[in-house]
C-alpha angles and dihedrals in degrees: 000000000000117000104248091201095060124082114243096229141029134049095312091053090051092050089049091051092047091051094047095045093046091052092048091052096044094047092049097248086126115044128220111278092016111147116244108216111198096212092051093047092047090055093043095052099031097239134116124270087249089057091050091047091052090047091052090052090053092048091048088057088052091054096245099105133040129198117224116207110259091351105077125230136327139177106277118250113225111203123214092251091051090048088053092050091049091049090052088056090047089054092064097042097042090045088056092049093048092049092049092048091051089052100044112020118122125226094264091053092049090050090053091054090050090051090052090050091054092047091050091050090052093048091054092046089051092050091240107144094170093058090043090053092052092048090047091056092046091053092054090045093051093048090051091046094048091049093065089216095136096169090056090045092054091049092047092051090059094043094047094050088064093053103049096105094046093046094047091051091049093052091054093056114110110264095007096106091053093054092042090052093056090051094048093047088053089052092050091048092052093050093046088051086056090234109145095186093051091045092053091046090051091054091050092049091050096048092044086058090050091052090051090051092048090054095041 
């Protein structure tokens, strides 16, 4: 249903369309390779075709949409090998963020990471992979935020948006949450010990495990 509080044209309309489309893609409401018909999207989001077209250009730059010659746009398909390559890039950037957080985080920030670790442990014990997935993402987000490495954070935001479907499918695999939890608790412990080298190594160990699971 169109948002009655949003103008149908102009920069604000484009930003609205970008936000709505991005959410639909990331949450799986729009499947990989699904065609994105401008008229339908304009009606759905209550903006002009020009606003939708501008939004699709922005989302193409973010790696979420691809334009097919003479066929319009579709939700971009991320192959397993591409997901592996993206995860290898994440390894470097997230390792940097974890090391910086270990070196600079204050006591309140370290306590927040510990709280997330306890909540993740409970979610696994309760057999609740959806809650675990949400907490997993929050942990990564908080570590990036606490690092203050905003250039790395911006790059990671773009990389991670392309991996949502793969990561969600991995986290629903039997036994994956249990292994992932052990890796994340090791990361939290290294950061709370204020050991940058161990924190970076823990990120690399975790994402190496993710790559193995993607290929498995």
